[in-house]
PDBQT receptor file of N, H, CA, C and O in Angstrom, charges set to zero:
ATOM      1  N   MET A   1     -16.611  23.410   6.196  1.00  0.00    +0.000 N 
ATOM      2  CA  MET A   1     -15.835  23.546   4.976  1.00  0.00    +0.000 C 
ATOM      3  C   MET A   1     -16.364  24.698   4.136  1.00  0.00    +0.000 C 
ATOM      4  O   MET A   1     -15.601  25.414   3.488  1.00  0.00    +0.000 OA
ATOM      5  N   LEU A   2     -17.673  24.866   4.157  1.00  0.00    +0.000 N 
ATOM      6  H   LEU A   2     -18.293  24.285   4.683  1.00  0.00    +0.000 HD
ATOM      7  CA  LEU A   2     -18.277  25.949   3.384  1.00  0.00    +0.000 C 
ATOM      8  C   LEU A   2     -17.849  27.311   3.940  1.00  0.00    +0.000 C 
ATOM      9  O   LEU A   2     -17.592  28.250   3.185  1.00  0.00    +0.000 OA
ATOM     10  N   GLU A   3     -17.778  27.401   5.263  1.00  0.00    +0.000 N 
ATOM     11  H   GLU A   3     -17.986  26.638   5.875  1.00  0.00    +0.000 HD
ATOM     12  CA  GLU A   3     -17.327  28.655   5.881  1.00  0.00    +0.000 C 
ATOM     13  C   GLU A   3     -15.874  28.946   5.506  1.00  0.00    +0.000 C 
ATOM     14  O   GLU A   3     -15.509  30.096   5.261  1.00  0.00    +0.000 OA
ATOM     15  N   PHE A   4     -15.055  27.907   5.463  1.00  0.00    +0.000 N 
ATOM     16  H   PHE A   4     -15.352  26.973   5.662  1.00  0.00    +0.000 HD
ATOM     17  CA  PHE A   4     -13.660  28.071   5.077  1.00  0.00    +0.000 C 
ATOM     18  C   PHE A   4     -13.558  28.635   3.664  1.00  0.00    +0.000 C 
ATOM     19  O   PHE A   4     -12.757  29.532   3.403  1.00  0.00    +0.000 OA
ATOM     20  N   LEU A   5     -14.378  28.102   2.751  1.00  0.00    +0.000 N 
ATOM     21  H   LEU A   5     -15.029  27.373   2.963  1.00  0.00    +0.000 HD
ATOM     22  CA  LEU A   5     -14.351  28.599   1.376  1.00  0.00    +0.000 C 
ATOM     23  C   LEU A   5     -14.817  30.049   1.291  1.00  0.00    +0.000 C 
ATOM     24  O   LEU A   5     -14.267  30.841   0.525  1.00  0.00    +0.000 OA
ATOM     25  N   LYS A   6     -15.831  30.392   2.081  1.00  0.00    +0.000 N 
ATOM     26  H   LYS A   6     -16.277  29.749   2.703  1.00  0.00    +0.000 HD
ATOM     27  CA  LYS A   6     -16.312  31.774   2.080  1.00  0.00    +0.000 C 
ATOM     28  C   LYS A   6     -15.236  32.728   2.573  1.00  0.00    +0.000 C 
ATOM     29  O   LYS A   6     -15.013  33.781   1.975  1.00  0.00    +0.000 OA
ATOM     30  N   ARG A   7     -14.563  32.360   3.674  1.00  0.00    +0.000 N 
ATOM     31  H   ARG A   7     -14.744  31.505   4.160  1.00  0.00    +0.000 HD
ATOM     32  CA  ARG A   7     -13.503  33.220   4.192  1.00  0.00    +0.000 C 
ATOM     33  C   ARG A   7     -12.370  33.348   3.186  1.00  0.00    +0.000 C 
ATOM     34  O   ARG A   7     -11.801  34.425   3.007  1.00  0.00    +0.000 OA
ATOM     35  N   ARG A   8     -12.056  32.263   2.546  1.00  0.00    +0.000 N 
ATOM     36  H   ARG A   8     -12.519  31.388   2.692  1.00  0.00    +0.000 HD
ATOM     37  CA  ARG A   8     -10.951  32.279   1.590  1.00  0.00    +0.000 C 
ATOM     38  C   ARG A   8     -11.293  33.157   0.381  1.00  0.00    +0.000 C 
ATOM     39  O   ARG A   8     -10.439  33.878  -0.133  1.00  0.00    +0.000 OA
ATOM     40  N   LEU A   9     -12.553  33.086  -0.065  1.00  0.00    +0.000 N 
ATOM     41  H   LEU A   9     -13.247  32.500   0.353  1.00  0.00    +0.000 HD
ATOM     42  CA  LEU A   9     -12.966  33.932  -1.184  1.00  0.00    +0.000 C 
ATOM     43  C   LEU A   9     -12.868  35.411  -0.826  1.00  0.00    +0.000 C 
ATOM     44  O   LEU A   9     -12.496  36.232  -1.664  1.00  0.00    +0.000 OA
ATOM     45  N   LYS A  10     -13.198  35.748   0.408  1.00  0.00    +0.000 N 
ATOM     46  H   LYS A  10     -13.500  35.080   1.089  1.00  0.00    +0.000 HD
ATOM     47  CA  LYS A  10     -13.142  37.145   0.819  1.00  0.00    +0.000 C 
ATOM     48  C   LYS A  10     -11.711  37.631   0.992  1.00  0.00    +0.000 C 
ATOM     49  O   LYS A  10     -11.414  38.799   0.739  1.00  0.00    +0.000 OA
ATOM     50  N   SER A  11     -10.823  36.738   1.424  1.00  0.00    +0.000 N 
ATOM     51  H   SER A  11     -11.065  35.790   1.629  1.00  0.00    +0.000 HD
ATOM     52  CA  SER A  11      -9.498  37.191   1.806  1.00  0.00    +0.000 C 
ATOM     53  C   SER A  11      -8.466  37.137   0.686  1.00  0.00    +0.000 C 
ATOM     54  O   SER A  11      -7.462  37.846   0.758  1.00  0.00    +0.000 OA
ATOM     55  N   GLU A  12      -8.672  36.337  -0.328  1.00  0.00    +0.000 N 
ATOM     56  H   GLU A  12      -9.487  35.761  -0.387  1.00  0.00    +0.000 HD
ATOM     57  CA  GLU A  12      -7.639  36.177  -1.354  1.00  0.00    +0.000 C 
ATOM     58  C   GLU A  12      -8.166  36.535  -2.730  1.00  0.00    +0.000 C 
ATOM     59  O   GLU A  12      -9.312  36.247  -3.075  1.00  0.00    +0.000 OA
ATOM     60  N   LYS A  13      -7.306  37.167  -3.502  1.00  0.00    +0.000 N 
ATOM     61  H   LYS A  13      -6.375  37.401  -3.221  1.00  0.00    +0.000 HD
ATOM     62  CA  LYS A  13      -7.621  37.365  -4.911  1.00  0.00    +0.000 C 
ATOM     63  C   LYS A  13      -7.217  36.096  -5.644  1.00  0.00    +0.000 C 
ATOM     64  O   LYS A  13      -6.196  35.488  -5.324  1.00  0.00    +0.000 OA
ATOM     65  N   GLY A  14      -7.993  35.705  -6.599  1.00  0.00    +0.000 N 
ATOM     66  H   GLY A  14      -8.823  36.199  -6.859  1.00  0.00    +0.000 HD
ATOM     67  CA  GLY A  14      -7.681  34.500  -7.362  1.00  0.00    +0.000 C 
ATOM     68  C   GLY A  14      -8.113  33.218  -6.688  1.00  0.00    +0.000 C 
ATOM     69  O   GLY A  14      -7.800  32.127  -7.164  1.00  0.00    +0.000 OA
ATOM     70  N   ALA A  15      -8.831  33.340  -5.580  1.00  0.00    +0.000 N 
ATOM     71  H   ALA A  15      -9.085  34.226  -5.194  1.00  0.00    +0.000 HD
ATOM     72  CA  ALA A  15      -9.277  32.133  -4.887  1.00  0.00    +0.000 C 
ATOM     73  C   ALA A  15     -10.310  31.388  -5.724  1.00  0.00    +0.000 C 
ATOM     74  O   ALA A  15     -10.413  30.164  -5.648  1.00  0.00    +0.000 OA
ATOM     75  N   MET A  16     -11.068  32.123  -6.515  1.00  0.00    +0.000 N 
ATOM     76  H   MET A  16     -10.984  33.117  -6.577  1.00  0.00    +0.000 HD
ATOM     77  CA  MET A  16     -12.081  31.492  -7.359  1.00  0.00    +0.000 C 
ATOM     78  C   MET A  16     -11.408  30.570  -8.374  1.00  0.00    +0.000 C 
ATOM     79  O   MET A  16     -11.938  29.502  -8.684  1.00  0.00    +0.000 OA
ATOM     80  N   ASP A  17     -10.266  30.964  -8.885  1.00  0.00    +0.000 N 
ATOM     81  H   ASP A  17      -9.836  31.830  -8.633  1.00  0.00    +0.000 HD
ATOM     82  CA  ASP A  17      -9.536  30.110  -9.822  1.00  0.00    +0.000 C 
ATOM     83  C   ASP A  17      -9.134  28.797  -9.168  1.00  0.00    +0.000 C 
ATOM     84  O   ASP A  17      -9.233  27.731  -9.777  1.00  0.00    +0.000 OA
ATOM     85  N   LYS A  18      -8.682  28.882  -7.928  1.00  0.00    +0.000 N 
ATOM     86  H   LYS A  18      -8.602  29.748  -7.433  1.00  0.00    +0.000 HD
ATOM     87  CA  LYS A  18      -8.280  27.670  -7.205  1.00  0.00    +0.000 C 
ATOM     88  C   LYS A  18      -9.474  26.748  -6.987  1.00  0.00    +0.000 C 
ATOM     89  O   LYS A  18      -9.360  25.529  -7.111  1.00  0.00    +0.000 OA
ATOM     90  N   ILE A  19     -10.611  27.338  -6.663  1.00  0.00    +0.000 N 
ATOM     91  H   ILE A  19     -10.703  28.329  -6.562  1.00  0.00    +0.000 HD
ATOM     92  CA  ILE A  19     -11.820  26.538  -6.437  1.00  0.00    +0.000 C 
ATOM     93  C   ILE A  19     -12.263  25.880  -7.738  1.00  0.00    +0.000 C 
ATOM     94  O   ILE A  19     -12.643  24.709  -7.739  1.00  0.00    +0.000 OA
ATOM     95  N   ILE A  20     -12.220  26.608  -8.830  1.00  0.00    +0.000 N 
ATOM     96  H   ILE A  20     -11.911  27.559  -8.829  1.00  0.00    +0.000 HD
ATOM     97  CA  ILE A  20     -12.622  26.066 -10.125  1.00  0.00    +0.000 C 
ATOM     98  C   ILE A  20     -11.698  24.928 -10.535  1.00  0.00    +0.000 C 
ATOM     99  O   ILE A  20     -12.159  23.897 -11.025  1.00  0.00    +0.000 OA
ATOM    100  N   VAL A  21     -10.405  25.110 -10.339  1.00  0.00    +0.000 N 
ATOM    101  H   VAL A  21     -10.030  25.947  -9.941  1.00  0.00    +0.000 HD
ATOM    102  CA  VAL A  21      -9.443  24.053 -10.673  1.00  0.00    +0.000 C 
ATOM    103  C   VAL A  21      -9.681  22.831  -9.799  1.00  0.00    +0.000 C 
ATOM    104  O   VAL A  21      -9.616  21.700 -10.282  1.00  0.00    +0.000 OA
ATOM    105  N   THR A  22      -9.957  23.048  -8.519  1.00  0.00    +0.000 N 
ATOM    106  H   THR A  22     -10.010  23.966  -8.127  1.00  0.00    +0.000 HD
ATOM    107  CA  THR A  22     -10.227  21.933  -7.614  1.00  0.00    +0.000 C 
ATOM    108  C   THR A  22     -11.473  21.176  -8.044  1.00  0.00    +0.000 C 
ATOM    109  O   THR A  22     -11.477  19.946  -8.063  1.00  0.00    +0.000 OA
ATOM    110  N   LEU A  23     -12.531  21.902  -8.388  1.00  0.00    +0.000 N 
ATOM    111  H   LEU A  23     -12.528  22.902  -8.373  1.00  0.00    +0.000 HD
ATOM    112  CA  LEU A  23     -13.757  21.246  -8.843  1.00  0.00    +0.000 C 
ATOM    113  C   LEU A  23     -13.522  20.493 -10.146  1.00  0.00    +0.000 C 
ATOM    114  O   LEU A  23     -14.063  19.405 -10.340  1.00  0.00    +0.000 OA
ATOM    115  N   LEU A  24     -12.727  21.061 -11.030  1.00  0.00    +0.000 N 
ATOM    116  H   LEU A  24     -12.288  21.946 -10.872  1.00  0.00    +0.000 HD
ATOM    117  CA  LEU A  24     -12.410  20.385 -12.279  1.00  0.00    +0.000 C 
ATOM    118  C   LEU A  24     -11.653  19.085 -12.013  1.00  0.00    +0.000 C 
ATOM    119  O   LEU A  24     -11.935  18.060 -12.633  1.00  0.00    +0.000 OA
ATOM    120  N   LEU A  25     -10.693  19.132 -11.092  1.00  0.00    +0.000 N 
ATOM    121  H   LEU A  25     -10.464  19.966 -10.588  1.00  0.00    +0.000 HD
ATOM    122  CA  LEU A  25      -9.945  17.922 -10.748  1.00  0.00    +0.000 C 
ATOM    123  C   LEU A  25     -10.842  16.867 -10.110  1.00  0.00    +0.000 C 
ATOM    124  O   LEU A  25     -10.666  15.674 -10.354  1.00  0.00    +0.000 OA
ATOM    125  N   VAL A  26     -11.795  17.296  -9.303  1.00  0.00    +0.000 N 
ATOM    126  H   VAL A  26     -11.939  18.265  -9.105  1.00  0.00    +0.000 HD
ATOM    127  CA  VAL A  26     -12.737  16.351  -8.701  1.00  0.00    +0.000 C 
ATOM    128  C   VAL A  26     -13.582  15.697  -9.783  1.00  0.00    +0.000 C 
ATOM    129  O   VAL A  26     -13.796  14.485  -9.753  1.00  0.00    +0.000 OA
ATOM    130  N   ILE A  27     -14.063  16.480 -10.734  1.00  0.00    +0.000 N 
ATOM    131  H   ILE A  27     -13.889  17.465 -10.758  1.00  0.00    +0.000 HD
ATOM    132  CA  ILE A  27     -14.886  15.939 -11.820  1.00  0.00    +0.000 C 
ATOM    133  C   ILE A  27     -14.081  14.958 -12.667  1.00  0.00    +0.000 C 
ATOM    134  O   ILE A  27     -14.581  13.894 -13.034  1.00  0.00    +0.000 OA
ATOM    135  N   VAL A  28     -12.843  15.312 -12.976  1.00  0.00    +0.000 N 
ATOM    136  H   VAL A  28     -12.437  16.176 -12.678  1.00  0.00    +0.000 HD
ATOM    137  CA  VAL A  28     -11.981  14.419 -13.758  1.00  0.00    +0.000 C 
ATOM    138  C   VAL A  28     -11.712  13.141 -12.971  1.00  0.00    +0.000 C 
ATOM    139  O   VAL A  28     -11.718  12.052 -13.547  1.00  0.00    +0.000 OA
ATOM    140  N   GLY A  29     -11.479  13.252 -11.686  1.00  0.00    +0.000 N 
ATOM    141  H   GLY A  29     -11.474  14.136 -11.219  1.00  0.00    +0.000 HD
ATOM    142  CA  GLY A  29     -11.239  12.075 -10.852  1.00  0.00    +0.000 C 
ATOM    143  C   GLY A  29     -12.435  11.148 -10.814  1.00  0.00    +0.000 C 
ATOM    144  O   GLY A  29     -12.284   9.932 -10.935  1.00  0.00    +0.000 OA
ATOM    145  N   VAL A  30     -13.622  11.708 -10.648  1.00  0.00    +0.000 N 
ATOM    146  H   VAL A  30     -13.744  12.695 -10.550  1.00  0.00    +0.000 HD
ATOM    147  CA  VAL A  30     -14.835  10.892 -10.624  1.00  0.00    +0.000 C 
ATOM    148  C   VAL A  30     -15.036  10.222 -11.979  1.00  0.00    +0.000 C 
ATOM    149  O   VAL A  30     -15.401   9.048 -12.042  1.00  0.00    +0.000 OA
ATOM    150  N   GLY A  31     -14.802  10.955 -13.055  1.00  0.00    +0.000 N 
ATOM    151  H   GLY A  31     -14.506  11.909 -13.003  1.00  0.00    +0.000 HD
ATOM    152  CA  GLY A  31     -14.917  10.363 -14.387  1.00  0.00    +0.000 C 
ATOM    153  C   GLY A  31     -13.937   9.230 -14.598  1.00  0.00    +0.000 C 
ATOM    154  O   GLY A  31     -14.270   8.218 -15.215  1.00  0.00    +0.000 OA
ATOM    155  N   ALA A  32     -12.725   9.399 -14.088  1.00  0.00    +0.000 N 
ATOM    156  H   ALA A  32     -12.454  10.221 -13.587  1.00  0.00    +0.000 HD
ATOM    157  CA  ALA A  32     -11.708   8.345 -14.217  1.00  0.00    +0.000 C 
ATOM    158  C   ALA A  32     -12.117   7.101 -13.443  1.00  0.00    +0.000 C 
ATOM    159  O   ALA A  32     -11.936   5.982 -13.924  1.00  0.00    +0.000 OA
ATOM    160  N   VAL A  33     -12.657   7.283 -12.266  1.00  0.00    +0.000 N 
ATOM    161  H   VAL A  33     -12.804   8.192 -11.875  1.00  0.00    +0.000 HD
ATOM    162  CA  VAL A  33     -13.091   6.137 -11.454  1.00  0.00    +0.000 C 
ATOM    163  C   VAL A  33     -14.241   5.408 -12.132  1.00  0.00    +0.000 C 
ATOM    164  O   VAL A  33     -14.261   4.177 -12.164  1.00  0.00    +0.000 OA
ATOM    165  N   VAL A  34     -15.190   6.148 -12.670  1.00  0.00    +0.000 N 
ATOM    166  H   VAL A  34     -15.173   7.148 -12.644  1.00  0.00    +0.000 HD
ATOM    167  CA  VAL A  34     -16.325   5.521 -13.357  1.00  0.00    +0.000 C 
ATOM    168  C   VAL A  34     -15.852   4.774 -14.600  1.00  0.00    +0.000 C 
ATOM    169  O   VAL A  34     -16.298   3.658 -14.867  1.00  0.00    +0.000 OA
ATOM    170  N   GLY A  35     -14.954   5.387 -15.352  1.00  0.00    +0.000 N 
ATOM    171  H   GLY A  35     -14.591   6.293 -15.135  1.00  0.00    +0.000 HD
ATOM    172  CA  GLY A  35     -14.417   4.730 -16.543  1.00  0.00    +0.000 C 
ATOM    173  C   GLY A  35     -13.646   3.476 -16.203  1.00  0.00    +0.000 C 
ATOM    174  O   GLY A  35     -13.790   2.456 -16.877  1.00  0.00    +0.000 OA
ATOM    175  N   LEU A  36     -12.836   3.538 -15.177  1.00  0.00    +0.000 N 
ATOM    176  H   LEU A  36     -12.720   4.366 -14.630  1.00  0.00    +0.000 HD
ATOM    177  CA  LEU A  36     -12.065   2.364 -14.750  1.00  0.00    +0.000 C 
ATOM    178  C   LEU A  36     -12.986   1.256 -14.277  1.00  0.00    +0.000 C 
ATOM    179  O   LEU A  36     -12.751   0.080 -14.553  1.00  0.00    +0.000 OA
ATOM    180  N   GLN A  37     -14.034   1.636 -13.565  1.00  0.00    +0.000 N 
ATOM    181  H   GLN A  37     -14.225   2.592 -13.341  1.00  0.00    +0.000 HD
ATOM    182  CA  GLN A  37     -14.979   0.643 -13.053  1.00  0.00    +0.000 C 
ATOM    183  C   GLN A  37     -15.707  -0.059 -14.198  1.00  0.00    +0.000 C 
ATOM    184  O   GLN A  37     -15.896  -1.274 -14.149  1.00  0.00    +0.000 OA
ATOM    185  N   SER A  38     -16.113   0.676 -15.216  1.00  0.00    +0.000 N 
ATOM    186  H   SER A  38     -15.959   1.663 -15.256  1.00  0.00    +0.000 HD
ATOM    187  CA  SER A  38     -16.808   0.054 -16.346  1.00  0.00    +0.000 C 
ATOM    188  C   SER A  38     -15.844  -0.826 -17.141  1.00  0.00    +0.000 C 
ATOM    189  O   SER A  38     -16.243  -1.882 -17.633  1.00  0.00    +0.000 OA
ATOM    190  N   TRP A  39     -14.588  -0.412 -17.275  1.00  0.00    +0.000 N 
ATOM    191  H   TRP A  39     -14.264   0.445 -16.876  1.00  0.00    +0.000 HD
ATOM    192  CA  TRP A  39     -13.605  -1.221 -17.983  1.00  0.00    +0.000 C 
ATOM    193  C   TRP A  39     -13.343  -2.521 -17.236  1.00  0.00    +0.000 C 
ATOM    194  O   TRP A  39     -13.242  -3.584 -17.849  1.00  0.00    +0.000 OA
ATOM    195  N   VAL A  40     -13.232  -2.440 -15.915  1.00  0.00    +0.000 N 
ATOM    196  H   VAL A  40     -13.313  -1.577 -15.416  1.00  0.00    +0.000 HD
ATOM    197  CA  VAL A  40     -12.979  -3.638 -15.110  1.00  0.00    +0.000 C 
ATOM    198  C   VAL A  40     -14.156  -4.601 -15.205  1.00  0.00    +0.000 C 
ATOM    199  O   VAL A  40     -13.955  -5.812 -15.290  1.00  0.00    +0.000 OA
ATOM    200  N   SER A  41     -15.371  -4.084 -15.192  1.00  0.00    +0.000 N 
ATOM    201  H   SER A  41     -15.534  -3.100 -15.122  1.00  0.00    +0.000 HD
ATOM    202  CA  SER A  41     -16.529  -4.973 -15.288  1.00  0.00    +0.000 C 
ATOM    203  C   SER A  41     -16.579  -5.640 -16.665  1.00  0.00    +0.000 C 
ATOM    204  O   SER A  41     -16.977  -6.800 -16.774  1.00  0.00    +0.000 OA
ATOM    205  N   GLY A  42     -16.186  -4.928 -17.703  1.00  0.00    +0.000 N 
ATOM    206  H   GLY A  42     -15.863  -3.986 -17.615  1.00  0.00    +0.000 HD
ATOM    207  CA  GLY A  42     -16.123  -5.530 -19.033  1.00  0.00    +0.000 C 
ATOM    208  C   GLY A  42     -15.071  -6.618 -19.103  1.00  0.00    +0.000 C 
ATOM    209  O   GLY A  42     -15.298  -7.663 -19.713  1.00  0.00    +0.000 OA
ATOM    210  N   GLN A  43     -13.921  -6.384 -18.487  1.00  0.00    +0.000 N 
ATOM    211  H   GLN A  43     -13.737  -5.535 -17.992  1.00  0.00    +0.000 HD
ATOM    212  CA  GLN A  43     -12.870  -7.393 -18.447  1.00  0.00    +0.000 C 
ATOM    213  C   GLN A  43     -13.309  -8.599 -17.630  1.00  0.00    +0.000 C 
ATOM    214  O   GLN A  43     -12.959  -9.734 -17.954  1.00  0.00    +0.000 OA
ATOM    215  N   LYS A  44     -14.066  -8.359 -16.585  1.00  0.00    +0.000 N 
ATOM    216  H   LYS A  44     -14.351  -7.437 -16.322  1.00  0.00    +0.000 HD
ATOM    217  CA  LYS A  44     -14.547  -9.439 -15.718  1.00  0.00    +0.000 C 
ATOM    218  C   LYS A  44     -15.476 -10.361 -16.502  1.00  0.00    +0.000 C 
ATOM    219  O   LYS A  44     -15.353 -11.584 -16.427  1.00  0.00    +0.000 OA
ATOM    220  N   GLU A  45     -16.401  -9.776 -17.251  1.00  0.00    +0.000 N 
ATOM    221  H   GLU A  45     -16.501  -8.783 -17.312  1.00  0.00    +0.000 HD
ATOM    222  CA  GLU A  45     -17.324 -10.579 -18.052  1.00  0.00    +0.000 C 
ATOM    223  C   GLU A  45     -16.579 -11.385 -19.104  1.00  0.00    +0.000 C 
ATOM    224  O   GLU A  45     -16.891 -12.556 -19.322  1.00  0.00    +0.000 OA
ATOM    225  N   SER A  46     -15.612 -10.782 -19.747  1.00  0.00    +0.000 N 
ATOM    226  H   SER A  46     -15.358  -9.832 -19.570  1.00  0.00    +0.000 HD
ATOM    227  CA  SER A  46     -14.824 -11.472 -20.754  1.00  0.00    +0.000 C 
ATOM    228  C   SER A  46     -14.060 -12.639 -20.138  1.00  0.00    +0.000 C 
ATOM    229  O   SER A  46     -14.016 -13.728 -20.711  1.00  0.00    +0.000 OA
ATOM    230  N   LEU A  47     -13.470 -12.417 -18.995  1.00  0.00    +0.000 N 
ATOM    231  H   LEU A  47     -13.505 -11.533 -18.530  1.00  0.00    +0.000 HD
ATOM    232  CA  LEU A  47     -12.724 -13.467 -18.304  1.00  0.00    +0.000 C 
ATOM    233  C   LEU A  47     -13.644 -14.597 -17.864  1.00  0.00    +0.000 C 
ATOM    234  O   LEU A  47     -13.275 -15.768 -17.956  1.00  0.00    +0.000 OA
ATOM    235  N   GLN A  48     -14.831 -14.260 -17.391  1.00  0.00    +0.000 N 
ATOM    236  H   GLN A  48     -15.131 -13.309 -17.316  1.00  0.00    +0.000 HD
ATOM    237  CA  GLN A  48     -15.783 -15.290 -16.973  1.00  0.00    +0.000 C 
ATOM    238  C   GLN A  48     -16.226 -16.135 -18.170  1.00  0.00    +0.000 C 
ATOM    239  O   GLN A  48     -16.349 -17.355 -18.058  1.00  0.00    +0.000 OA
ATOM    240  N   ASN A  49     -16.462 -15.494 -19.299  1.00  0.00    +0.000 N 
ATOM    241  H   ASN A  49     -16.362 -14.503 -19.390  1.00  0.00    +0.000 HD
ATOM    242  CA  ASN A  49     -16.885 -16.236 -20.487  1.00  0.00    +0.000 C 
ATOM    243  C   ASN A  49     -15.787 -17.174 -20.975  1.00  0.00    +0.000 C 
ATOM    244  O   ASN A  49     -16.058 -18.326 -21.316  1.00  0.00    +0.000 OA
ATOM    245  N   SER A  50     -14.559 -16.689 -21.008  1.00  0.00    +0.000 N 
ATOM    246  H   SER A  50     -14.340 -15.753 -20.731  1.00  0.00    +0.000 HD
ATOM    247  CA  SER A  50     -13.466 -17.547 -21.471  1.00  0.00    +0.000 C 
ATOM    248  C   SER A  50     -13.210 -18.678 -20.480  1.00  0.00    +0.000 C 
ATOM    249  O   SER A  50     -12.908 -19.799 -20.891  1.00  0.00    +0.000 OA
ATOM    250  N   ALA A  51     -13.326 -18.403 -19.194  1.00  0.00    +0.000 N 
ATOM    251  H   ALA A  51     -13.571 -17.492 -18.861  1.00  0.00    +0.000 HD
ATOM    252  CA  ALA A  51     -13.138 -19.453 -18.195  1.00  0.00    +0.000 C 
ATOM    253  C   ALA A  51     -14.232 -20.503 -18.305  1.00  0.00    +0.000 C 
ATOM    254  O   ALA A  51     -13.962 -21.695 -18.164  1.00  0.00    +0.000 OA
ATOM    255  N   SER A  52     -15.453 -20.077 -18.552  1.00  0.00    +0.000 N 
ATOM    256  H   SER A  52     -15.673 -19.108 -18.667  1.00  0.00    +0.000 HD
ATOM    257  CA  SER A  52     -16.560 -21.035 -18.700  1.00  0.00    +0.000 C 
ATOM    258  C   SER A  52     -16.338 -21.938 -19.905  1.00  0.00    +0.000 C 
ATOM    259  O   SER A  52     -16.591 -23.140 -19.837  1.00  0.00    +0.000 OA
ATOM    260  N   SER A  53     -15.871 -21.369 -20.997  1.00  0.00    +0.000 N 
ATOM    261  H   SER A  53     -15.665 -20.392 -21.052  1.00  0.00    +0.000 HD
ATOM    262  CA  SER A  53     -15.650 -22.191 -22.183  1.00  0.00    +0.000 C 
ATOM    263  C   SER A  53     -14.506 -23.178 -21.959  1.00  0.00    +0.000 C 
ATOM    264  O   SER A  53     -14.584 -24.320 -22.413  1.00  0.00    +0.000 OA
ATOM    265  N   VAL A  54     -13.463 -22.765 -21.276  1.00  0.00    +0.000 N 
ATOM    266  H   VAL A  54     -13.400 -21.838 -20.907  1.00  0.00    +0.000 HD
ATOM    267  CA  VAL A  54     -12.345 -23.667 -20.989  1.00  0.00    +0.000 C 
ATOM    268  C   VAL A  54     -12.791 -24.776 -20.045  1.00  0.00    +0.000 C 
ATOM    269  O   VAL A  54     -12.426 -25.937 -20.231  1.00  0.00    +0.000 OA
ATOM    270  N   ILE A  55     -13.572 -24.426 -19.042  1.00  0.00    +0.000 N 
ATOM    271  H   ILE A  55     -13.868 -23.483 -18.891  1.00  0.00    +0.000 HD
ATOM    272  CA  ILE A  55     -14.062 -25.440 -18.099  1.00  0.00    +0.000 C 
ATOM    273  C   ILE A  55     -14.956 -26.445 -18.808  1.00  0.00    +0.000 C 
ATOM    274  O   ILE A  55     -14.847 -27.647 -18.566  1.00  0.00    +0.000 OA
ATOM    275  N   SER A  56     -15.834 -25.971 -19.676  1.00  0.00    +0.000 N 
ATOM    276  H   SER A  56     -15.922 -24.995 -19.873  1.00  0.00    +0.000 HD
ATOM    277  CA  SER A  56     -16.713 -26.907 -20.397  1.00  0.00    +0.000 C 
ATOM    278  C   SER A  56     -15.898 -27.778 -21.363  1.00  0.00    +0.000 C 
ATOM    279  O   SER A  56     -16.214 -28.956 -21.530  1.00  0.00    +0.000 OA
ATOM    280  N   ASP A  57     -14.877 -27.236 -21.988  1.00  0.00    +0.000 N 
ATOM    281  H   ASP A  57     -14.621 -26.279 -21.852  1.00  0.00    +0.000 HD
ATOM    282  CA  ASP A  57     -14.021 -28.039 -22.855  1.00  0.00    +0.000 C 
ATOM    283  C   ASP A  57     -13.300 -29.138 -22.075  1.00  0.00    +0.000 C 
ATOM    284  O   ASP A  57     -13.211 -30.278 -22.531  1.00  0.00    +0.000 OA
ATOM    285  N   VAL A  58     -12.791 -28.788 -20.907  1.00  0.00    +0.000 N 
ATOM    286  H   VAL A  58     -12.863 -27.862 -20.536  1.00  0.00    +0.000 HD
ATOM    287  CA  VAL A  58     -12.070 -29.754 -20.077  1.00  0.00    +0.000 C 
ATOM    288  C   VAL A  58     -13.009 -30.838 -19.585  1.00  0.00    +0.000 C 
ATOM    289  O   VAL A  58     -12.648 -32.015 -19.588  1.00  0.00    +0.000 OA
ATOM    290  N   THR A  59     -14.202 -30.467 -19.163  1.00  0.00    +0.000 N 
ATOM    291  H   THR A  59     -14.496 -29.511 -19.160  1.00  0.00    +0.000 HD
ATOM    292  CA  THR A  59     -15.150 -31.480 -18.669  1.00  0.00    +0.000 C 
ATOM    293  C   THR A  59     -15.615 -32.370 -19.818  1.00  0.00    +0.000 C 
ATOM    294  O   THR A  59     -15.817 -33.569 -19.623  1.00  0.00    +0.000 OA
ATOM    295  N   ASN A  60     -15.785 -31.808 -21.000  1.00  0.00    +0.000 N 
ATOM    296  H   ASN A  60     -15.620 -30.835 -21.158  1.00  0.00    +0.000 HD
ATOM    297  CA  ASN A  60     -16.181 -32.647 -22.143  1.00  0.00    +0.000 C 
ATOM    298  C   ASN A  60     -15.066 -33.608 -22.533  1.00  0.00    +0.000 C 
ATOM    299  O   ASN A  60     -15.337 -34.752 -22.897  1.00  0.00    +0.000 OA
ATOM    300  N   ASP A  61     -13.815 -33.159 -22.462  1.00  0.00    +0.000 N 
ATOM    301  H   ASP A  61     -13.595 -32.230 -22.167  1.00  0.00    +0.000 HD
ATOM    302  CA  ASP A  61     -12.675 -34.045 -22.759  1.00  0.00    +0.000 C 
ATOM    303  C   ASP A  61     -12.551 -35.132 -21.702  1.00  0.00    +0.000 C 
ATOM    304  O   ASP A  61     -12.158 -36.254 -22.022  1.00  0.00    +0.000 OA
ATOM    305  N   ALA A  62     -12.873 -34.828 -20.460  1.00  0.00    +0.000 N 
ATOM    306  H   ALA A  62     -13.192 -33.917 -20.200  1.00  0.00    +0.000 HD
ATOM    307  CA  ALA A  62     -12.765 -35.818 -19.383  1.00  0.00    +0.000 C 
ATOM    308  C   ALA A  62     -13.842 -36.888 -19.522  1.00  0.00    +0.000 C 
ATOM    309  O   ALA A  62     -13.631 -38.035 -19.128  1.00  0.00    +0.000 OA
ATOM    310  N   LYS A  63     -14.994 -36.521 -20.078  1.00  0.00    +0.000 N 
ATOM    311  H   LYS A  63     -15.165 -35.589 -20.398  1.00  0.00    +0.000 HD
ATOM    312  CA  LYS A  63     -16.086 -37.491 -20.249  1.00  0.00    +0.000 C 
ATOM    313  C   LYS A  63     -15.801 -38.482 -21.368  1.00  0.00    +0.000 C 
ATOM    314  O   LYS A  63     -16.352 -39.582 -21.378  1.00  0.00    +0.000 OA
ATOM    315  N   LYS A  64     -14.953 -38.103 -22.302  1.00  0.00    +0.000 N 
ATOM    316  H   LYS A  64     -14.506 -37.209 -22.295  1.00  0.00    +0.000 HD
ATOM    317  CA  LYS A  64     -14.676 -38.973 -23.450  1.00  0.00    +0.000 C 
ATOM    318  C   LYS A  64     -13.830 -40.099 -23.061  1.00  0.00    +0.000 C 
ATOM    319  O   LYS A  64     -13.494 -40.937 -23.898  1.00  0.00    +0.000 OA
TER     320      LYS A  64
């Protein structure tokens, strides 16, 4: 892949712009994945806490 990029840089004008845009898109994509992953983990913790409280409420009502 590195050889392909070298050949492309030599053969085309403006190839550097394409590479920069590609790298920018990769960085944005990685940032989006990391952000989504942290948001999902936060939602998971919230859901677990609410489920635990509902389960404890139901078990306490069943004991009465």
